GUDOTI-927164 format. One line per 10 residues: number of its first residue (from 1); their letters; for each residue x, y, z of C-alpha. Coordinates in steps of 0.5 Angstrom, whole numbers, padded with zeros to 4 digits. Layout:
NUM) A) X/Y/Z ~ ... .
This chain:
1) XXXXXXXXXX) 0014/-0008/-0139 ~ 0013/-0005/-0132 ~ 0008/-0011/-0131 ~ 0012/-0016/-0134 ~ 0018/-0014/-0129 ~ 0013/-0014/-0123 ~ 0011/-0021/-0125 ~ 0018/-0023/-0126 ~ 0020/-0020/-0119 ~ 0014/-0024/-0116 .
11) XXXXXXXXXX) 0016/-0030/-0119 ~ 0023/-0030/-0117 ~ 0022/-0028/-0110 ~ 0015/-0030/-0108 ~ 0014/-0036/-0112 ~ 0015/-0041/-0106 ~ 0010/-0037/-0102 ~ 0004/-0038/-0107 ~ 0004/-0045/-0105 ~ 0003/-0043/-0097 .
21) XXXXXXXXXX) -0003/-0040/-0094 ~ -0003/-0034/-0090 ~ -0004/-0036/-0083 ~ 0003/-0041/-0084 ~ 0007/-0035/-0087 ~ 0005/-0030/-0081 ~ 0007/-0036/-0076 ~ 0014/-0036/-0080 ~ 0015/-0029/-0080 ~ 0013/-0028/-0073 .
31) XXXXXXXXXX) 0019/-0034/-0072 ~ 0014/-0037/-0067 ~ 0015/-0044/-0070 ~ 0020/-0047/-0065 ~ 0018/-0054/-0064 ~ 0015/-0059/-0068 ~ 0009/-0061/-0068 ~ 0006/-0054/-0068 ~ -0001/-0052/-0067 ~ -0005/-0046/-0068 .
41) XXXXXXXXXX) -0012/-0045/-0065 ~ -0017/-0041/-0067 ~ -0024/-0040/-0070 ~ -0026/-0040/-0077 ~ -0031/-0040/-0083 ~ -0029/-0046/-0087 ~ -0032/-0047/-0094 ~ -0031/-0054/-0098 ~ -0032/-0054/-0105 ~ -0033/-0061/-0108 .
51) XXXXXXXXXX) -0032/-0060/-0116 ~ -0035/-0066/-0119 ~ -0032/-0068/-0126 ~ -0025/-0067/-0126 ~ -0024/-0074/-0127 ~ -0028/-0075/-0133 ~ -0025/-0068/-0136 ~ -0018/-0071/-0134 ~ -0019/-0077/-0138 ~ -0022/-0074/-0144 .
61) XXXXXXXXXX) -0015/-0070/-0145 ~ -0011/-0076/-0143 ~ -0013/-0078/-0150 ~ -0010/-0073/-0153 ~ -0003/-0074/-0151 ~ 0002/-0069/-0149 ~ -0002/-0064/-0153 ~ -0008/-0064/-0148 ~ -0003/-0062/-0142 ~ -0003/-0054/-0143 .
71) XXXXXXXXXX) -0011/-0055/-0145 ~ -0013/-0058/-0139 ~ -0008/-0054/-0134 ~ -0011/-0048/-0137 ~ -0019/-0050/-0136 ~ -0017/-0052/-0129 ~ -0014/-0046/-0127 ~ -0019/-0042/-0131 ~ -0024/-0044/-0126 ~ -0020/-0046/-0120 .
81) XXXXXXXXXX) -0017/-0039/-0120 ~ -0023/-0036/-0117 ~ -0021/-0038/-0111 ~ -0017/-0032/-0110 ~ -0011/-0033/-0106 ~ -0014/-0039/-0103 ~ -0014/-0047/-0103 ~ -0017/-0050/-0109 ~ -0022/-0054/-0105 ~ -0022/-0052/-0098 .
91) XXXXXXXXXX) -0023/-0045/-0096 ~ -0021/-0042/-0090 ~ -0023/-0035/-0087 ~ -0021/-0033/-0079 ~ -0028/-0031/-0076 ~ -0029/-0024/-0076 ~ -0035/-0019/-0077 ~ -0035/-0020/-0085 ~ -0032/-0027/-0086 ~ -0039/-0031/-0086 .
101) XXXXXXXXXX) -0041/-0026/-0092 ~ -0034/-0027/-0095 ~ -0036/-0035/-0095 ~ -0043/-0034/-0098 ~ -0041/-0029/-0103 ~ -0035/-0034/-0105 ~ -0040/-0040/-0105 ~ -0045/-0036/-0110 ~ -0039/-0034/-0114 ~ -0037/-0041/-0115 .
111) XXXXXXXXXX) -0044/-0044/-0117 ~ -0045/-0038/-0122 ~ -0038/-0037/-0125 ~ -0038/-0036/-0133 ~ -0033/-0041/-0134 ~ -0038/-0047/-0132 ~ -0042/-0045/-0138 ~ -0036/-0045/-0143 ~ -0036/-0049/-0149 ~ -0030/-0054/-0146 .
121) XXXXXXXXXX) -0034/-0054/-0139 ~ -0041/-0054/-0140 ~ -0044/-0060/-0136 ~ -0037/-0063/-0135 ~ -0036/-0059/-0128 ~ -0041/-0059/-0122 ~ -0040/-0056/-0115 ~ -0042/-0058/-0109 ~ -0041/-0053/-0103 ~ -0041/-0054/-0095 .
131) XXXXXXXXXX) -0040/-0048/-0090 ~ -0039/-0049/-0083 ~ -0037/-0045/-0077 ~ -0033/-0046/-0071 ~ -0026/-0048/-0068 ~ -0020/-0050/-0072 ~ -0013/-0053/-0070 ~ -0008/-0052/-0075 ~ -0002/-0057/-0075 ~ 0005/-0056/-0078 .
141) XXXXXXXXXX) 0008/-0063/-0078 ~ 0014/-0066/-0080 ~ 0022/-0065/-0080 ~ 0025/-0057/-0081 ~ 0031/-0060/-0084 ~ 0027/-0065/-0089 ~ 0020/-0063/-0090 ~ 0014/-0060/-0087 ~ 0006/-0060/-0088 ~ 0001/-0056/-0085 .
151) XXXXXXXXXX) -0006/-0059/-0084 ~ -0013/-0057/-0081 ~ -0018/-0060/-0077 ~ -0023/-0058/-0072 ~ -0031/-0057/-0071 ~ -0032/-0052/-0077 ~ -0028/-0057/-0082 ~ -0033/-0063/-0079 ~ -0039/-0059/-0080 ~ -0037/-0056/-0087 .
161) XXXXXXXXXX) -0035/-0063/-0089 ~ -0042/-0066/-0087 ~ -0046/-0061/-0091 ~ -0042/-0062/-0097 ~ -0044/-0069/-0097 ~ -0051/-0068/-0096 ~ -0051/-0064/-0103 ~ -0053/-0065/-0110 ~ -0049/-0062/-0116 ~ -0050/-0055/-0115 .
171) XXXXXXXXXX) -0052/-0054/-0108 ~ -0050/-0050/-0103 ~ -0051/-0052/-0096 ~ -0049/-0049/-0089 ~ -0049/-0051/-0082 ~ -0054/-0047/-0077 ~ -0049/-0043/-0074 ~ -0047/-0040/-0081 ~ -0054/-0039/-0082 ~ -0056/-0035/-0076 .
181) XXXXXXXXXX) -0050/-0030/-0078 ~ -0052/-0030/-0085 ~ -0059/-0028/-0084 ~ -0057/-0022/-0080 ~ -0053/-0019/-0086 ~ -0056/-0022/-0093 ~ -0064/-0022/-0091 ~ -0069/-0023/-0097 ~ -0063/-0025/-0102 ~ -0064/-0032/-0102 .
191) XXXXXXXXXX) -0069/-0038/-0100 ~ -0068/-0043/-0095 ~ -0070/-0051/-0094 ~ -0069/-0054/-0087 ~ -0065/-0060/-0087 ~ -0064/-0066/-0082 ~ -0059/-0064/-0076 ~ -0060/-0057/-0077 ~ -0057/-0056/-0084 ~ -0060/-0051/-0089 .
201) XXXXXXXXXX) -0060/-0051/-0096 ~ -0059/-0044/-0100 ~ -0063/-0043/-0106 ~ -0065/-0038/-0111 ~ -0059/-0034/-0109 ~ -0057/-0028/-0113 ~ -0050/-0028/-0117 ~ -0045/-0025/-0113 ~ -0039/-0021/-0116 ~ -0032/-0024/-0117 .
211) XXXXXXXXXX) -0027/-0020/-0113 ~ -0020/-0021/-0117 ~ -0014/-0023/-0112 ~ -0010/-0018/-0110 ~ -0004/-0018/-0114 ~ 0000/-0014/-0108 ~ -0002/-0020/-0103 ~ 0005/-0021/-0101 ~ 0007/-0014/-0101 ~ 0002/-0013/-0096 .
221) XXXXXXXXXX) 0005/-0017/-0091 ~ 0011/-0013/-0088 ~ 0017/-0015/-0087 ~ 0018/-0021/-0091 ~ 0025/-0023/-0092 ~ 0029/-0028/-0097 ~ 0030/-0032/-0090 ~ 0023/-0033/-0089 ~ 0022/-0034/-0097 ~ 0027/-0040/-0096 .
231) XXXXXXXXXX) 0024/-0043/-0090 ~ 0017/-0044/-0094 ~ 0021/-0048/-0099 ~ 0021/-0054/-0093 ~ 0013/-0054/-0094 ~ 0014/-0056/-0102 ~ 0015/-0063/-0105 ~ 0022/-0064/-0108 ~ 0020/-0062/-0115 ~ 0018/-0055/-0113 .
241) XXXXXXXXXX) 0024/-0053/-0109 ~ 0028/-0051/-0115 ~ 0023/-0047/-0119 ~ 0025/-0040/-0120 ~ 0020/-0037/-0125 ~ 0013/-0037/-0127 ~ 0016/-0040/-0134 ~ 0018/-0046/-0130 ~ 0011/-0048/-0128 ~ 0009/-0049/-0135 .
251) XXXXXXXXXX) 0014/-0055/-0136 ~ 0012/-0058/-0129 ~ 0005/-0060/-0131 ~ 0004/-0067/-0135 ~ 0000/-0073/-0136 ~ 0004/-0079/-0133 ~ 0004/-0086/-0131 ~ 0004/-0086/-0123 ~ 0002/-0090/-0117 ~ -0002/-0087/-0112 .
261) XXXXXXXXXX) -0003/-0089/-0105 ~ -0009/-0087/-0101 ~ -0007/-0089/-0093 ~ -0013/-0089/-0088 ~ -0011/-0089/-0081 ~ -0017/-0089/-0076 ~ -0018/-0088/-0068 ~ -0013/-0082/-0068 ~ -0015/-0076/-0064 ~ -0014/-0070/-0068 .
271) XXXXXXXXXX) -0012/-0066/-0062 ~ -0006/-0071/-0060 ~ 0000/-0068/-0062 ~ 0005/-0074/-0061 ~ 0001/-0079/-0065 ~ 0000/-0075/-0071 ~ 0007/-0073/-0071 ~ 0009/-0080/-0070 ~ 0005/-0083/-0076 ~ 0007/-0077/-0080 .
281) XXXXXXXXXX) 0014/-0079/-0079 ~ 0013/-0086/-0081 ~ 0009/-0085/-0087 ~ 0014/-0080/-0090 ~ 0020/-0084/-0088 ~ 0017/-0090/-0092 ~ 0015/-0086/-0098 ~ 0022/-0083/-0098 ~ 0026/-0090/-0097 ~ 0022/-0093/-0103 .
291) XXXXXXXXXX) 0023/-0086/-0108 ~ 0016/-0084/-0107 ~ 0013/-0077/-0105 ~ 0008/-0075/-0099 ~ 0003/-0070/-0103 ~ -0002/-0069/-0098 ~ -0005/-0071/-0091 ~ -0013/-0070/-0089 ~ -0014/-0070/-0082 ~ -0021/-0071/-0079 .
301) XXXXXXXXXX) -0024/-0072/-0072 ~ -0022/-0079/-0071 ~ -0017/-0081/-0077 ~ -0013/-0078/-0082 ~ -0012/-0080/-0089 ~ -0005/-0079/-0093 ~ -0004/-0079/-0101 ~ 0003/-0082/-0103 ~ 0005/-0081/-0110 ~ 0011/-0085/-0114 .
311) XXXXXXXXXX) 0013/-0083/-0121 ~ 0013/-0076/-0121 ~ 0017/-0072/-0125 ~ 0024/-0072/-0122 ~ 0022/-0078/-0118 ~ 0021/-0084/-0123 ~ 0023/-0091/-0123 ~ 0022/-0097/-0127 ~ 0019/-0101/-0122 ~ 0015/-0095/-0118 .
321) XXXXXXXXXX) 0009/-0100/-0118 ~ 0013/-0105/-0114 ~ 0016/-0099/-0110 ~ 0009/-0097/-0108 ~ 0007/-0104/-0105 ~ 0013/-0105/-0101 ~ 0012/-0098/-0098 ~ 0005/-0100/-0096 ~ 0008/-0106/-0093 ~ 0013/-0102/-0089 .
331) XXXXXXXXXX) 0007/-0097/-0087 ~ 0003/-0102/-0085 ~ 0008/-0106/-0081 ~ 0011/-0100/-0077 ~ 0004/-0097/-0075 ~ 0002/-0104/-0072 ~ 0008/-0103/-0068 ~ 0005/-0097/-0065 ~ -0002/-0101/-0064 ~ -0005/-0097/-0070 .
341) XXXXXXXXXX) -0009/-0100/-0076 ~ -0008/-0097/-0083 ~ -0012/-0099/-0090 ~ -0009/-0097/-0096 ~ -0011/-0097/-0103 ~ -0007/-0097/-0109 ~ -0008/-0096/-0116 ~ -0003/-0094/-0122 ~ -0005/-0090/-0129 ~ -0004/-0084/-0133 .
351) XXXXXXXXXX) -0006/-0078/-0129 ~ -0005/-0070/-0129 ~ 0000/-0068/-0125 ~ 0001/-0061/-0124 ~ -0001/-0054/-0122 ~ -0008/-0052/-0120 ~ -0010/-0045/-0118 ~ -0008/-0038/-0118 ~ -0001/-0035/-0119 ~ -0002/-0032/-0112 .
361) XXXXXXXXXX) -0005/-0038/-0109 ~ -0004/-0045/-0112 ~ -0002/-0052/-0111 ~ 0001/-0058/-0114 ~ -0004/-0064/-0114 ~ -0005/-0071/-0118 ~ -0012/-0071/-0122 ~ -0015/-0077/-0125 ~ -0019/-0084/-0125 ~ -0014/-0088/-0122 .
371) XXXXXXXXXX) -0013/-0083/-0116 ~ -0021/-0084/-0115 ~ -0020/-0091/-0116 ~ -0015/-0092/-0110 ~ -0019/-0088/-0106 ~ -0025/-0092/-0107 ~ -0022/-0099/-0106 ~ -0018/-0096/-0100 ~ -0025/-0095/-0097 ~ -0029/-0101/-0100 .
381) XXXXXXXXXX) -0024/-0106/-0098 ~ -0022/-0103/-0091 ~ -0022/-0110/-0088 ~ -0016/-0112/-0092 ~ -0009/-0108/-0090 ~ -0007/-0107/-0098 ~ -0011/-0107/-0104 ~ -0009/-0106/-0111 ~ -0012/-0105/-0118 ~ -0010/-0110/-0124 .
391) XXXXXXXXXX) -0005/-0105/-0127 ~ -0001/-0105/-0121 ~ -0001/-0112/-0120 ~ 0001/-0113/-0127 ~ 0007/-0108/-0126 ~ 0010/-0111/-0120 ~ 0008/-0119/-0120 ~ 0015/-0120/-0123 ~ 0019/-0116/-0118 ~ 0015/-0119/-0112 .
401) XXXXXXXXXX) 0013/-0126/-0114 ~ 0006/-0128/-0115 ~ 0005/-0131/-0108 ~ 0004/-0124/-0105 ~ -0002/-0123/-0109 ~ -0009/-0125/-0108 ~ -0015/-0124/-0112 ~ -0021/-0121/-0108 ~ -0029/-0121/-0110 ~ -0031/-0115/-0114 .
411) XXXXXXXXXX) -0035/-0110/-0111 ~ -0039/-0104/-0113 ~ -0036/-0097/-0112 ~ -0039/-0090/-0112 ~ -0037/-0087/-0119 ~ -0033/-0093/-0122 ~ -0036/-0096/-0127 ~ -0031/-0102/-0128 ~ -0025/-0103/-0123 ~ -0023/-0109/-0126 .
421) XXXXXXXXXX) -0020/-0114/-0122 ~ -0018/-0112/-0115 ~ -0012/-0116/-0111 ~ -0010/-0116/-0104 ~ -0002/-0116/-0102 ~ 0000/-0120/-0097 ~ 0008/-0121/-0095 ~ 0008/-0127/-0090 ~ 0013/-0126/-0085 ~ 0015/-0131/-0080 .
431) XXXXXXXXXX) 0012/-0127/-0074 ~ 0005/-0127/-0078 ~ 0005/-0134/-0080 ~ 0006/-0136/-0073 ~ 0001/-0131/-0070 ~ -0004/-0133/-0076 ~ -0004/-0141/-0075 ~ -0002/-0147/-0071 ~ 0004/-0148/-0076 ~ 0010/-0149/-0071 .
441) XXXXXXXXXX) 0017/-0149/-0075 ~ 0023/-0152/-0072 ~ 0026/-0146/-0068 ~ 0033/-0144/-0066 ~ 0034/-0144/-0059 ~ 0034/-0136/-0057 ~ 0040/-0133/-0053 ~ 0036/-0132/-0047 ~ 0036/-0140/-0046 ~ 0043/-0140/-0047 .
451) XXXXXXXXXX) 0045/-0141/-0054 ~ 0050/-0137/-0057 ~ 0050/-0134/-0064 ~ 0054/-0140/-0067 ~ 0049/-0145/-0064 ~ 0043/-0141/-0067 ~ 0046/-0141/-0074 ~ 0048/-0149/-0074 ~ 0041/-0150/-0071 ~ 0038/-0146/-0077 .
461) XXXXXXXXXX) 0042/-0150/-0082 ~ 0040/-0157/-0079 ~ 0033/-0155/-0080 ~ 0033/-0152/-0087 ~ 0037/-0158/-0089 ~ 0030/-0162/-0088 ~ 0026/-0163/-0094 ~ 0020/-0163/-0090 ~ 0021/-0157/-0086 ~ 0023/-0153/-0092 .
471) XXXXXXXXXX) 0017/-0155/-0096 ~ 0013/-0153/-0090 ~ 0017/-0146/-0090 ~ 0015/-0145/-0097 ~ 0008/-0147/-0096 ~ 0007/-0141/-0091 ~ 0010/-0136/-0096 ~ 0017/-0135/-0093 ~ 0024/-0137/-0096 ~ 0029/-0141/-0093 .
481) XXXXXXXXXX) 0034/-0135/-0092 ~ 0039/-0134/-0086 ~ 0041/-0127/-0086 ~ 0048/-0125/-0081 ~ 0047/-0118/-0080 ~ 0052/-0113/-0076 ~ 0056/-0107/-0077 ~ 0063/-0107/-0081 ~ 0068/-0111/-0077 ~ 0063/-0115/-0073 .
491) XXXXXXXXXX) 0065/-0122/-0074 ~ 0060/-0123/-0080 ~ 0066/-0126/-0084 ~ 0067/-0131/-0079 ~ 0060/-0133/-0078 ~ 0059/-0134/-0086 ~ 0066/-0138/-0086 ~ 0063/-0142/-0080 ~ 0056/-0143/-0083 ~ 0060/-0146/-0089 .
501) XXXXXXXXXX) 0064/-0151/-0086 ~ 0058/-0154/-0082 ~ 0054/-0154/-0088 ~ 0059/-0158/-0091 ~ 0059/-0163/-0085 ~ 0051/-0163/-0085 ~ 0051/-0165/-0092 ~ 0050/-0159/-0096 ~ 0053/-0158/-0103 ~ 0056/-0151/-0102 .
511) XXXXXXXXXX) 0057/-0145/-0107 ~ 0060/-0139/-0104 ~ 0063/-0132/-0106 ~ 0064/-0125/-0103 ~ 0062/-0119/-0107 ~ 0065/-0112/-0108 ~ 0063/-0105/-0108 ~ 0064/-0105/-0116 ~ 0059/-0111/-0117 ~ 0053/-0107/-0115 .
521) XXXXXXXXXX) 0053/-0104/-0122 ~ 0055/-0110/-0126 ~ 0049/-0114/-0128 ~ 0049/-0121/-0126 ~ 0056/-0120/-0123 ~ 0055/-0124/-0117 ~ 0051/-0130/-0120 ~ 0057/-0130/-0125 ~ 0062/-0131/-0120 ~ 0058/-0136/-0116 .
531) XXXXXXXXXX) 0057/-0140/-0122 ~ 0065/-0140/-0124 ~ 0066/-0143/-0117 ~ 0061/-0148/-0118 ~ 0064/-0150/-0125 ~ 0071/-0150/-0122 ~ 0073/-0145/-0127 ~ 0080/-0141/-0127 ~ 0083/-0136/-0130 ~ 0088/-0140/-0133 .
541) XXXXXXXXXX) 0083/-0144/-0137 ~ 0082/-0143/-0145 ~ 0076/-0140/-0148 ~ 0074/-0147/-0151 ~ 0075/-0150/-0144 ~ 0070/-0145/-0140 ~ 0065/-0146/-0146 ~ 0065/-0153/-0145 ~ 0064/-0153/-0138 ~ 0058/-0149/-0139 .
551) XXXXXXXXXX) 0055/-0153/-0144 ~ 0056/-0159/-0140 ~ 0052/-0156/-0134 ~ 0046/-0155/-0139 ~ 0042/-0161/-0140 ~ 0040/-0159/-0147 ~ 0047/-0157/-0149 ~ 0048/-0151/-0154 ~ 0043/-0145/-0153 ~ 0042/-0140/-0158 .
561) XXXXXXXXXX) 0042/-0135/-0153 ~ 0049/-0137/-0149 ~ 0052/-0131/-0153 ~ 0049/-0127/-0147 ~ 0053/-0130/-0142 ~ 0060/-0128/-0146 ~ 0062/-0122/-0141 ~ 0060/-0126/-0135 ~ 0065/-0132/-0136 ~ 0070/-0129/-0141 .
571) XXXXXXXXXX) 0067/-0134/-0147 ~ 0066/-0133/-0154 ~ 0059/-0136/-0156 ~ 0057/-0134/-0163 ~ 0050/-0130/-0163 ~ 0045/-0132/-0168 ~ 0044/-0128/-0174 ~ 0038/-0124/-0172 ~ 0039/-0121/-0165 ~ 0033/-0118/-0160 .
581) XXXXXXXXXX) 0036/-0112/-0157 ~ 0030/-0111/-0152 ~ 0033/-0110/-0145 ~ 0028/-0114/-0142 ~ 0028/-0119/-0147 ~ 0036/-0120/-0146 ~ 0035/-0120/-0138 ~ 0030/-0125/-0138 ~ 0034/-0130/-0143 ~ 0040/-0129/-0139 .
591) XXXXXXXXXX) 0036/-0130/-0132 ~ 0033/-0137/-0135 ~ 0040/-0139/-0137 ~ 0043/-0138/-0131 ~ 0037/-0141/-0127 ~ 0038/-0147/-0131 ~ 0045/-0148/-0129 ~ 0044/-0147/-0122 ~ 0038/-0152/-0122 ~ 0043/-0157/-0125 .
601) XXXXXXXXXX) 0048/-0156/-0120 ~ 0043/-0158/-0115 ~ 0040/-0164/-0118 ~ 0038/-0169/-0112 ~ 0041/-0165/-0106 ~ 0040/-0159/-0102 ~ 0045/-0153/-0104 ~ 0047/-0148/-0099 ~ 0049/-0141/-0103 ~ 0053/-0137/-0099 .
611) XXXXXXXXXX) 0054/-0129/-0100 ~ 0059/-0125/-0096 ~ 0058/-0117/-0096 ~ 0051/-0118/-0100 ~ 0049/-0111/-0100 ~ 0054/-0110/-0106 ~ 0050/-0115/-0110 ~ 0047/-0112/-0116 ~ 0040/-0112/-0117 ~ 0039/-0118/-0123 .
621) XXXXXXXXXX) 0043/-0122/-0118 ~ 0038/-0121/-0113 ~ 0032/-0122/-0117 ~ 0035/-0129/-0119 ~ 0037/-0131/-0112 ~ 0030/-0129/-0110 ~ 0027/-0134/-0115 ~ 0032/-0139/-0113 ~ 0029/-0139/-0106 ~ 0022/-0141/-0109 .
631) XXXXXXXXXX) 0025/-0147/-0112 ~ 0025/-0152/-0106 ~ 0032/-0154/-0106 ~ 0036/-0148/-0105 ~ 0038/-0145/-0098 ~ 0041/-0138/-0098 ~ 0046/-0135/-0093 ~ 0047/-0128/-0093 ~ 0052/-0123/-0089 ~ 0049/-0116/-0089 .
641) XXXXXXXXXX) 0051/-0109/-0086 ~ 0047/-0106/-0081 ~ 0047/-0100/-0086 ~ 0044/-0103/-0092 ~ 0038/-0098/-0093 ~ 0036/-0098/-0100 ~ 0036/-0105/-0103 ~ 0033/-0107/-0109 ~ 0026/-0109/-0110 ~ 0028/-0117/-0110 .
651) XXXXXXXXXX) 0033/-0115/-0104 ~ 0027/-0113/-0100 ~ 0023/-0119/-0102 ~ 0028/-0124/-0100 ~ 0030/-0120/-0093 ~ 0022/-0119/-0091 ~ 0021/-0126/-0092 ~ 0027/-0129/-0089 ~ 0027/-0135/-0084 ~ 0031/-0132/-0079 .
661) XXXXXXXXXX) 0036/-0126/-0078 ~ 0042/-0127/-0073 ~ 0044/-0120/-0071 ~ 0051/-0120/-0069 ~ 0053/-0115/-0063 ~ 0056/-0108/-0064 ~ 0063/-0110/-0061 ~ 0068/-0115/-0065 ~ 0072/-0116/-0058 ~ 0068/-0123/-0057 .
671) XXXXXXXXXX) 0069/-0126/-0064 ~ 0077/-0123/-0064 ~ 0080/-0130/-0062 ~ 0076/-0134/-0067 ~ 0077/-0129/-0073 ~ 0085/-0130/-0071 ~ 0084/-0137/-0071 ~ 0081/-0137/-0078 ~ 0086/-0133/-0081 ~ 0092/-0137/-0078 .
681) XXXXXXXXXX) 0089/-0143/-0080 ~ 0090/-0146/-0072 ~ 0085/-0149/-0067 ~ 0087/-0144/-0061 ~ 0092/-0139/-0059 ~ 0095/-0138/-0052 ~ 0091/-0133/-0048 ~ 0098/-0129/-0046 ~ 0098/-0128/-0054 ~ 0091/-0126/-0054 .
691) X) 0092/-0121/-0049 .
């Protein structure tokens, strides 16, 4: 009973600390982390253990469904817990008199562990171990109010990594400095083979006894307070921060569908704090904006790698694959702005997402074939910024559109028998199109040349009215979309009114509406309002009159699925005898019917669809608007608030590929007189009255 109470006490108080190494806990207790980025320089012994076979082991247990989760977690943790109170794959010791001996004993214990010979693991898991010695810098990056992450770099890690890469399964390879220190304390207990670059292979070693983790790990660190424990939570991913007991840990591990992003950035100096913090902030912000989780960061001498995951428990979305691609696009774009190039590999599939390690030192990780695939395609297709597997492609093509994807030639990848089709993801914005080709679009004169915002808007409308110019824009991968952006009360409404009036003079067929905040939660609400305006529907009309207008707008007359539009237009079309209640089917059929009505309205002319306050538009309306931009006869004009931060996937695609954006100044004073005239319906007001 006392042992159970002790374990519960450990869980309750110290659970967040089990995900943090001692070196970080000590800095927290000293309250020395006063500025971010924060760095700790020291000498260390580093052991890197590459445990091969996790992927195949995970895949085999995935076939069992949910019943395989507990078995898999038990097997993984049964082996990984041998890394007593240390990280699962990288082990760190401060360079002391006995650190080299500890590292060697740990390596031997890992290679001779009984768990590798059990029925479940026999022949499945193989270990490659490299050990290095030298200088190490420990970084703490991020924001103290949001998320912090610790990462290590330095000579010792580079040596250990190089040694591990030289290993075959079952090998222990050490650097020359480690070998010199080891000879002094472990003479005649192993044989050696000298390798290139001064590295040494250890063989015929005696088995080492495994020292169990000290259950008093945290009690030995004097002075731990509740405030210190609370501060460590900022180092945890969101789903771990609210855990209270060890029992809760058993429910957080699961086999689930996730989208994996491996992000590689080259040319970064591991000793340069500003660049490291800047790129970390970019990746974290881009992941959060789309609902993803930054899980890991690996730092090398001249580059770094990030792991971002979409679809973790508590963070799931129906369109995680598309969100991952948009996140990747944002990461590429923002790093180009600071003259850094990134390459990103993306894969989607079922993975083990959960806890590995010992109860005193553990971590949350993602293991599976798709994790490896994302990493492999990131490396193999490094010349392409964003590369993805076929599963990600099929799950996101409807939301993002086929014109963003390009199939790439297949390449052989280490450890991947069949990768399937591989695709590149490219969103061609206006600046990219003009930078990559000689295509020149009719451009509105810039403000620097003396043209005001109204002149820009008019110039864009005239340009997009020309069919040849629209075709050129669509062929380049852009969309005939004009966005008027500004803060509230900045004059956006006036510019929309001005644009509609001028469009009618140019010859557009115009349909416009203004959205409300309540529209955001109602499917197709904005589209329904537009069609009511197009068909001149009024509240005074009878149901039969409204139904007839809808039938007249359809080239084929009655459609069995028209009942799906009853709630939008307050009509009463009868449902068929057999009704499909699948949500995706209903959404697709409603989209099909609404799209037909729009296309009939635009027959033989160019249509301007103007939507004021578009940030309140529902996701289904955004999807249909995106599809209309690809038809060739529609031009879209939207007013959007500056604080439109979390749009839908379709909204992102419309805004990323827009033809132009007119950003209105923050002050409304410049537009006040024009707005007053618009509301009053007059041409001008007296200067004295305006004052």
